[in-house]
N, C-alpha and C positions, 0 to 999 in steps of 0.2 A: 504493500500500500504506500510505503514511503516513496517508492519509485514513481508511482502514479501521481502522487502529489507533486513531486519535483518536476515531473513531466508537464503537469498542468501549469505550474509556476513558469516553466520555460516557455510554455505556449503564450503566456501573456507578455513576457519581457524579451523573448528570444529574437523578435523581429527587429530589435534595436541594435543588435550586435554588429551587423555587417555594414553599418553606415558610419560616417565620421561622427566623432563625439558631439560636435556642435550641431548636428542635424538629428540626433537620435530621438528627440522628443517631438519633432515636427512630423505631422501625419500628412504626407502628400499622396494624392491619388496616383496609382500606377500609370505610367505612360502606355498609350495604345500600341506604340511601336518604337523601336530604337532608330528607325529610319526617318529621314526628313520627308515631310509631306509635300512632295513635288511631283505631280503627275507627268510633267514634261520629261522626267528622268526615270520613270517607272512607277509601278503601283504597289510596291512592297508594303508601304505604310498601310494602304487600304486592305491588303491581304491579311496582315497581322491584326489590324483593328477588327476585321470581320470575324476572324476565327480565334485569335489569341496567338501570342508570340511563339510558344513552343509548338503548337499544332501546325502552324503555318510553315514551319521548317521542313516538314515531312510530306507535304501534299503536292509534290511536283512530278509524280510518276504515273498519273492517270492519263489515259488517252481522251480525246474530245468527247467520245460517246459516253464513257464512264463519268466524265466530269459533268456533262449536262444532266445525266440521270441523277447524280448525287446532289447537284445544285437544286434540282426540283424537289428533292426530299428535304433539303435545308429550308427552301422557301416555304414548304408546307409547315415546317416547325415554327418558322418565324411568324407565319400568318395565324396568330392565336385565335382570332375570331372567325377564321375559316370563310372569309368573304371573297377569297381569290386574289386579294391584293395585299401588298405590304405597305403599311402606313409608316409615317415618321416615328410614331410612338412605338410601334412593334419593332422597327429596326433599331431604334435607340435602346430598347429593352434588351434585344439580342446582343448588341455590342457590349453593353454593360455586363450582361450575363457571362459572355466569354472572358471579359477582363477579370471577373470575380471568381473564375474557376479555382484559383489557388485557395480562396476562402472556402468555397464549397467542398473542395477536396479535404481541407482541414477539418471541417465539420463532419464530413463522412467518416473520417478516420476516428473521431472521438465519439460519434453518436452511439455506437453499439456498447461502448464502455459504460456509458451513463444511463442508457435506457434499460434499466435492469428488468423491468416487468414486460418489456417488448410491446408497449402499447402505442408506440409512435410518438411519444412525448417524454419529456424529462422533467420530473418534479424536483423541487429544491431538495427534498429529503433524499431522493435518489442521488443527486449530485453530491450532496454533503456526505452521505454515507460512503459513497464510492471514493471520494477524494480524501476525507478525513476520518472515516469510520474506525480505522485501526487505533486512532488516538483519542476518540471522543470519550469513551468510558473513563479513561484515565486523566481526562482534562489536560492532555498533552504532557503529562508528567514524565513520559519517557523521552521527550524531545529536549535537546540541549537549549534551544532558544524558544522556550515556551511562549513567551509574549508575542514573538513574531508569528507563530502559527495561529494564535488566537486572533491577532490583527488580520491575518490573511482570511480567516474564516468570516470575520465581520465584514471585511471588504468584499468578499465573494457574495455574501448574502445581500449586501446593499446593491451590488451590481446586478445580481439575479432579479431582485425586485424591480429594478428599473427596466430591465429587459422584458419582464413579465407584464406586458402592457394591460392585460385584463385583470391582473391581480389575483388569479386563481391558484397561484403557487405552482403552476405547471407551465413549462416552456414548450411552445410549438417549435418546429424546426427553425422558423424565421426568428423567433424570440431567442432561441439558443444561439443562433448565429450572431445576433446582436450582443449576446452575453460574451461570447468568445472574441468578437471583433467589434467592440463598441465604437471605434473610430470611424466605422463605415456607416453609422446610422445617426441621423440628426437628433432623434429623441434621446440618444445616449451621450450627447455632447457634454452635459453637465457632469456626468460620471467621469468621463475622460479628463476633464479639467480638474475636478476634485482629486482624482487619484494622482494626477501629475503634481499638483501642489503638495499633497501629502508625501509624495516621494522625495521632493526637493526641500521642503520646508523643515529644516532640522530643529529650529527653536520653537516650533509649534504655535506660531502667531497667526497662521492662516494666510501668510503672504510669503513672497520670495524676495530676499534681498540679493544684492550683487554677489556677496560671498557665497551664498547658497547656490545661486545661478551658475557661477563659475565652478564651484565645487562639484556640481553634478556632472560636469564635463571633463574636469581636469584636476588631478591631485598630483602635485610635483613630487618627484623623488628628491632625496637629499642632494643638494647642489645642482639640481636641474634648472636650467633657464626656462623662462616662460616662453612658449611658442608664440609666434606672431599671431596665429589665429585666436589665441586667448586674449591678446590685446584688442584684436578686432571685436571679439564678442563683448568685451567690457564696454567698448564704444557703442555697440549695438544696443546693449542693455540701457545705457543712459540716454541715447539719442532716439531710439526707435521703440524698444520694448516697453520702457517705463513712460507711457504716454502722458500721464499727469504729473510726471517729474517729482514724485514724492519719495523716490528711492526704493520703491518696492514694486513687485508685480502682483496685482490683485487678480481675481478670477477672470474679469473681463480682459485684462491685458494678457493673461496666460492664454485665453481663448484665441486672441489675435495671433499669438506667437505659434501655438502648436496646431491650430486648425485654421490655416489661412484660407480665405476664399479663393477658389480656383475656377478657371474656365472648365466647363463641362465638355471635355474633348469627345466623349462618346456622342453627345448631342450634335456637336459640329460635324463629326464624321458621318452620322446618319443623314444629316442635311446634305452633305457633300455627295454621298453615294446616290441619293435620290436625284439631286441636281444633274449628276452625270448620266443617269440611266433612265430618267423619266422622259420618254420621247414626246408624249402628248401633253406634258406639263399640267397634269391633273393633281399633282401633289402626292401620288402614291404609285407603287410599282406593281405591274402585273408580272406573271411568270414569263410571258413572252418578252417583256422589256428586259428582264434579267438575262434571258437567253440571247437576246440580240446584242448584248453588250459584254459578251464573254471576253473580248479583247481587253476591256477595262477591268472587269472583275477577275479575269484570269482564274476561272473556277478550279483549275487543277491545284491551285495553291490554297484554296479556302474550303475544301471539302474533305471530309474523312468519315465515311459511313461507319467505320468501326467505332470511332469516338461517339458518333451520333447514337449508335445502338447502346453504348454504355450509358449515355447521358439522357436517355429518352424520358426519364421522369423529372428532369431538372427544371423544365419550363412549366 
């Protein structure tokens, strides 16, 4: 059980490890593609945006007939209202769905661990017993850092209640996804902000001062000189992060820092694809319009029937 708990803890904080220290708290939306969006030099950006980065790398071996057949199956999946057309909203949803696959795969990985009674939902009691059950009867007496485990339990319960939007003590798949990945959901913003402040605020005053801000990113070794980026971050704190110039970051200022407003690239890409393929300019796409623009969509790089078969329940 200890391994499961530690695995859960890593689930929440592990995503910050692979980024520079000064960026680890900032929640950016994933890029749709690593390629420049310039149709004059190719459509790789559109391919990756449509299917997802990893899948797009492997879908260049289909012949034209196979490509068109599989594109038709994809169009059928995107067309959720089954009216024979692809609307902007449906295409936008599809692109966001493909970009969120890493989240969905993570939820899939953990779902069976926590849904103990196999009813398709996860109750708080199920989650608590699975994660902390080994320690609960002993009140964490067997744990070296007893207070840390108690704090984690309290924090998990608070986050679970925020994710449980109908307050029934049971998480649907969408609610459990927002519990594991709160940064992806607007209604979880306050929890993300609160947890960030609690992580960094060492003196418990509910705010973040400059020392705490830098200490979260950099702890010098004996005799180590301060890197240039730390000097830059001190300047950012005083000039940009601390908007009211009181020497602290409050919840509103932390929100602007870690949850910056960003362009909805999935929305822009959906509009772009419709603009490029909508021959009659009626604002949505028919199957024939998709098929007529295979040079633009290059279907051999955006289709994978094997993946579709595996994901048929996801939409």
